[in-house]
C-alpha positions as CSV (number, residue, x, y, z in Angstrom):
1,M,10.3,-1.4,13.4
2,I,7.3,-0.5,15.3
3,Q,4.1,-2.5,14.8
4,L,0.6,-1.7,13.9
5,L,-2.7,-3.4,13.9
6,L,-4.2,-3.5,10.6
7,G,-7.3,-1.9,10.4
8,S,-10.0,-3.4,13.2
9,S,-7.9,-7.2,12.5
10,D,-5.9,-8.9,15.5
11,V,-2.8,-8.9,12.6
12,K,-0.2,-6.9,12.9
13,V,2.4,-5.6,10.4
14,G,5.7,-3.1,10.4
15,A,4.8,0.9,10.4
16,I,6.3,1.0,6.9
17,G,5.2,-1.6,4.0
18,Y,7.1,-3.0,0.9
19,G,5.2,-2.6,-2.5
20,C,6.4,-4.8,-5.7
21,W,5.6,-2.9,-8.3
22,R,8.5,-3.3,-9.8
23,F,9.6,-6.9,-9.2
24,A,8.9,-7.8,-12.7
25,G,12.2,-6.8,-14.1
26,S,13.9,-8.7,-11.0
27,S,15.4,-12.3,-11.1
28,T,14.2,-14.8,-8.3
29,K,17.5,-13.9,-6.7
30,E,17.2,-10.1,-6.6
31,A,13.8,-10.1,-5.5
32,D,14.6,-12.3,-2.9
33,S,17.5,-10.1,-1.4
34,K,14.7,-7.4,-1.5
35,I,12.4,-9.0,0.5
36,R,14.3,-10.5,2.7
37,T,16.1,-7.0,3.6
38,A,12.4,-5.7,3.7
39,L,11.4,-8.8,6.1
40,D,14.7,-7.7,8.2
41,C,14.2,-4.2,8.7
42,G,10.5,-4.7,10.1
43,M,8.5,-4.2,7.0
44,T,6.2,-7.3,6.9
45,L,3.4,-6.3,5.0
46,I,4.2,-6.8,1.3
47,D,2.4,-4.9,-1.2
48,T,1.4,-6.5,-4.8
49,A,-1.2,-6.2,-7.2
50,D,-2.1,-8.8,-10.5
51,I,-1.8,-5.6,-12.7
52,Y,2.1,-5.0,-12.3
53,G,4.1,-6.1,-14.7
54,L,2.2,-4.8,-17.8
55,G,3.9,-3.2,-20.5
56,E,7.1,-4.8,-19.1
57,P,8.4,-8.5,-20.6
58,R,6.7,-10.5,-18.2
59,G,3.7,-8.8,-18.7
60,F,0.3,-8.8,-16.7
61,G,1.2,-10.4,-13.6
62,G,4.5,-10.3,-13.8
63,A,5.3,-9.1,-10.8
64,E,3.3,-11.5,-8.2
65,D,4.9,-14.2,-10.8
66,V,8.8,-13.0,-9.5
67,L,7.3,-13.4,-5.8
68,G,6.1,-16.3,-6.1
69,D,9.1,-17.7,-7.1
70,V,10.5,-16.0,-4.2
71,L,7.9,-17.8,-2.0
72,R,8.4,-21.2,-3.7
73,A,12.0,-21.6,-3.2
74,S,12.4,-20.3,0.0
75,P,8.6,-21.7,1.7
76,D,9.4,-20.1,5.4
77,L,9.3,-16.6,3.9
78,R,5.6,-17.3,3.9
79,S,4.8,-17.2,7.5
80,Q,7.0,-14.1,8.0
81,M,4.9,-11.6,6.0
82,V,1.6,-10.3,5.8
83,L,0.7,-11.1,2.2
84,A,-1.5,-8.4,0.0
85,T,-2.7,-8.1,-3.0
86,K,-4.8,-6.4,-5.4
87,G,-7.3,-7.0,-8.5
88,G,-9.8,-5.9,-10.6
89,I,-8.1,-3.4,-12.8
90,D,-8.6,-5.2,-16.5
91,A,-6.5,-2.9,-19.4
92,K,-8.9,-3.4,-21.7
93,R,-12.2,-2.7,-19.8
94,P,-10.2,-0.8,-18.1
95,Y,-12.1,-1.9,-14.2
96,N,-13.9,-4.8,-13.9
97,S,-15.5,-5.9,-10.2
98,T,-17.7,-8.0,-11.6
99,Y,-18.4,-11.5,-9.3
100,D,-16.7,-13.5,-12.0
101,Y,-13.9,-11.8,-13.2
102,L,-12.9,-11.2,-9.3
103,M,-13.0,-14.9,-8.6
104,A,-11.1,-15.9,-11.8
105,A,-8.5,-12.8,-10.9
106,M,-8.2,-14.1,-7.6
107,D,-7.3,-18.0,-8.7
108,Q,-4.8,-16.3,-10.7
109,S,-2.9,-14.0,-8.4
110,L,-2.8,-17.2,-5.9
111,L,-1.5,-19.5,-9.2
112,R,1.1,-17.0,-9.2
113,L,2.2,-16.3,-5.8
114,K,2.4,-20.0,-5.3
115,T,0.2,-20.0,-2.3
116,D,-3.3,-21.0,-0.9
117,Y,-4.1,-17.6,0.6
118,V,-3.1,-14.2,0.6
119,D,-3.8,-12.6,4.0
120,L,-5.1,-9.2,2.3
121,Y,-7.1,-8.7,-1.0
122,Q,-7.7,-5.7,-2.5
123,I,-9.8,-3.7,-5.2
124,H,-7.3,-1.9,-7.0
125,R,-9.4,0.7,-8.4
126,P,-13.5,1.0,-8.5
127,D,-15.7,-0.3,-11.2
128,I,-18.1,2.1,-11.5
129,T,-20.1,-0.6,-13.9
130,T,-20.5,-3.0,-11.2
131,P,-23.2,-2.9,-8.3
132,M,-21.4,-2.8,-5.1
133,S,-23.4,-5.7,-4.0
134,E,-22.1,-7.7,-6.8
135,T,-18.3,-7.1,-5.7
136,A,-19.2,-7.5,-2.3
137,R,-20.8,-11.0,-3.2
138,A,-16.6,-12.0,-4.8
139,L,-15.3,-10.7,-1.8
140,N,-17.6,-12.2,0.9
141,D,-16.9,-15.5,-0.9
142,M,-13.1,-15.3,-1.4
143,V,-13.2,-15.0,2.6
144,K,-15.2,-17.2,3.3
145,A,-13.5,-20.2,0.9
146,G,-10.5,-19.2,2.6
147,K,-8.5,-17.4,-0.4
148,T,-7.7,-14.1,1.5
149,K,-8.4,-13.2,5.8
150,Y,-9.3,-9.8,5.2
151,V,-10.7,-7.3,2.5
152,G,-9.5,-3.5,1.5
153,V,-10.0,-1.2,-1.1
154,S,-7.2,0.9,-3.3
155,N,-8.0,4.1,-4.4
156,F,-11.9,4.5,-3.6
157,T,-13.3,7.9,-2.4
158,V,-15.0,7.3,1.1
159,S,-18.5,7.3,-0.2
160,Q,-17.5,4.3,-2.7
161,T,-15.7,2.3,0.4
162,R,-19.1,2.7,2.5
163,A,-21.0,1.4,-0.3
164,L,-19.1,-1.5,-0.8
165,Q,-19.0,-2.0,3.0
166,A,-22.9,-2.0,3.6
167,H,-23.0,-5.4,1.4
168,L,-19.8,-6.8,3.0
169,N,-20.0,-9.8,6.0
170,T,-16.3,-8.3,6.9
171,Q,-15.1,-5.3,7.6
172,L,-12.6,-3.6,5.3
173,V,-9.4,-3.5,6.8
174,S,-7.7,-1.3,4.6
175,T,-7.7,1.8,2.0
176,Q,-5.4,2.8,-0.4
177,P,-4.6,6.3,-1.5
178,E,-2.2,8.0,-3.0
179,F,-0.7,10.4,0.1
180,S,2.7,12.4,0.0
181,P,3.8,15.9,1.0
182,L,3.2,16.6,-2.8
183,H,-0.1,14.9,-2.6
184,Q,-2.1,15.5,0.7
185,E,-5.7,15.4,-0.4
186,P,-6.5,12.3,1.7
187,I,-6.2,14.6,4.6
188,T,-9.1,16.8,3.2
189,D,-11.1,14.2,1.1
190,G,-12.6,12.1,4.3
191,T,-10.7,9.2,3.4
192,L,-8.1,9.6,6.5
193,D,-10.9,10.4,8.8
194,W,-13.1,7.3,7.5
195,C,-10.1,5.3,8.8
196,Q,-10.2,6.4,12.2
197,E,-14.0,6.2,12.1
198,S,-14.4,2.5,11.0
199,S,-10.4,1.6,12.4
200,A,-9.0,0.9,8.7
201,T,-5.4,1.6,8.0
202,A,-5.0,3.5,5.4
203,L,-1.7,2.4,3.1
204,A,0.2,5.1,1.4
205,W,0.9,4.6,-1.8
206,S,3.9,6.9,-3.9
207,P,4.6,8.0,-0.3
208,L,7.6,9.6,-2.4
209,A,5.3,11.1,-5.0
210,G,6.5,8.5,-7.6
211,G,10.0,10.4,-8.0
212,R,8.9,13.7,-8.0
213,L,10.1,14.3,-4.9
214,F,13.6,14.5,-5.7
215,S,13.2,16.4,-9.5
216,E,10.9,19.1,-8.3
217,K,11.5,22.3,-6.7
218,G,9.1,24.8,-4.3
219,A,7.9,25.5,-1.0
220,V,7.2,21.8,0.2
221,I,10.7,20.2,-1.0
222,D,12.7,23.5,1.0
223,T,10.5,22.9,3.9
224,L,11.5,18.7,3.6
225,D,15.3,19.6,3.2
226,R,15.2,22.1,6.4
227,L,13.2,19.3,8.5
228,A,16.0,16.7,7.1
229,E,18.9,18.9,7.8
230,T,17.3,19.5,11.6
231,H,17.0,15.5,11.9
232,N,20.3,14.8,10.1
233,S,18.1,12.6,7.8
234,T,17.0,12.7,4.4
235,R,14.7,14.4,2.4
236,G,13.0,11.0,1.7
237,N,12.6,9.5,4.9
238,I,11.1,13.0,6.3
239,A,8.5,12.2,3.8
240,L,8.0,8.8,4.8
241,A,7.4,10.4,8.6
242,F,5.1,13.0,7.7
243,T,2.6,10.7,6.3
244,M,3.2,8.3,9.4
245,H,2.8,11.6,11.9
246,H,-1.0,11.8,11.1
247,G,-3.9,10.8,13.5
248,A,-4.5,7.9,11.2
249,D,-1.9,5.7,11.6
250,V,-1.0,5.7,8.0
251,I,1.3,3.0,6.8
252,P,3.5,4.0,3.7
253,I,4.7,1.7,1.1
254,I,8.1,2.1,-0.2
255,G,8.8,0.8,-3.8
256,T,12.8,1.0,-4.1
257,Q,14.6,-1.5,-5.7
258,K,17.8,-0.7,-4.1
259,T,18.4,-2.9,-0.6
260,E,20.3,-0.2,1.3
261,R,17.5,2.2,0.3
262,I,14.9,0.1,2.0
263,I,17.2,-0.2,4.9
264,E,17.8,3.4,5.0
265,S,13.7,3.7,4.5
266,A,13.4,1.6,7.7
267,K,15.0,4.7,9.7
268,A,12.0,6.9,9.1
269,A,9.6,5.0,11.2
270,E,11.7,6.4,14.4
271,L,12.1,9.9,13.5
272,P,11.1,12.3,15.7
273,L,9.1,14.2,13.7
274,T,7.0,17.1,15.7
275,A,3.7,17.9,14.9
276,R,4.6,21.4,14.8
277,E,7.5,20.3,11.8
278,F,3.9,18.1,10.2
279,Y,1.9,21.7,9.9
280,D,5.2,23.2,8.3
281,I,4.7,20.5,5.5
282,V,1.0,20.7,5.5
283,E,1.4,24.8,5.3
284,A,4.0,24.8,2.6
285,Y,2.1,22.3,0.5
286,R,-1.4,24.7,1.3
287,G,0.8,28.0,0.9
288,K,-0.8,29.2,3.6
289,K,-0.8,29.2,7.2
290,M,-3.5,26.9,9.3
291,P,-6.7,29.3,9.9
């Protein structure tokens, strides 16, 4: 799989990432198989978050805990991946990006992941009650202490991202927006433009629209199916190829729990979607021709 630079860093990651938001329900053996399959396919960015697992038997931190068990059992896997996690969601508050909270959240994530550092730490959602300068101080200290190499954001508006960047000693290397054929707002809200302006990487979450891609009907679905037939591919892989065809070099993060689906999804990185076909999907979403 083609490898792309992660933002302005010198670290390369696969054109498709693998997300662990459903790992809390996996055994260590099952999770190990999924991680190894993803890495073997070239999906070197492994993305998780401390909130994943809330509402499930393992609870808050459950997904990190399972991934940590995998890394403890097979330490060699750690050097094969670019490990990313997120913090800042407090189920009660509901968002907390204060200095003390984030520093404690980072330490707890490292304990659950059984590692001394993560490659990328991201603020999961903006906490609008905390000054960006305070959030930035936490991120700056995490980098200074070697707890993370790089920092990023998730679900931030462009203006929020710029406000945080103004107080950072390091460049934000990533932002995580929701982006799929059924959710194309990052094209028009400035997110993907900001990525190209700042050389940051967009890590698209829910690139298959949270499963809606396979349950809904409409012009977008019809277009995806037509293109799938043209390319002898699948609806899902056309959707992944769509996100990757934007000029911002978006990296979609898949979260399937089936190894055969991981292998199948990897084919999307080589799918020769044309610009005309990309715009076909955009036009189907907007319900009109491009102006």
